[in-house]
C-alpha positions, 0 to 999 in steps of 0.5 A: 441336829438329831431331828434334822438328821432323822428327817433327812434319813426318813426322806431318804428312806421314803425316796428309796421306797418310791424308787423301788416301787417304780422299779417294780412297776417297770418290771411288771410292765416289762413282764406284761409286754413279754407276755403279750409278745409270747401271746402274739407269737403263739397266735402267729404259730396257730394261724400259720399252722391253721393256714398250712392245714387249709392249704394242704387240704386244698391241695389234696382235694385239687389232686383228687379231683384232677385224678378223677378228671375234673377241673378245680377243687371239689369241696373248696371254693378257692 
């Protein structure tokens, strides 16, 4: 009977270890997904900032060329 209890206990411990390993793996995957999302957010902010700077530059150039009496931007092709 002790052998049966011992085997059942050992099986239970192994199952518990397996469950905990799976939980840790799921947590690692969630953390990786959070990091990917943070990286996407950073890239969106960078892109938005870069586009805003380009837009501001374009607008400045257009204003400067209008002040000189020319049509369209001086440096930009857009």
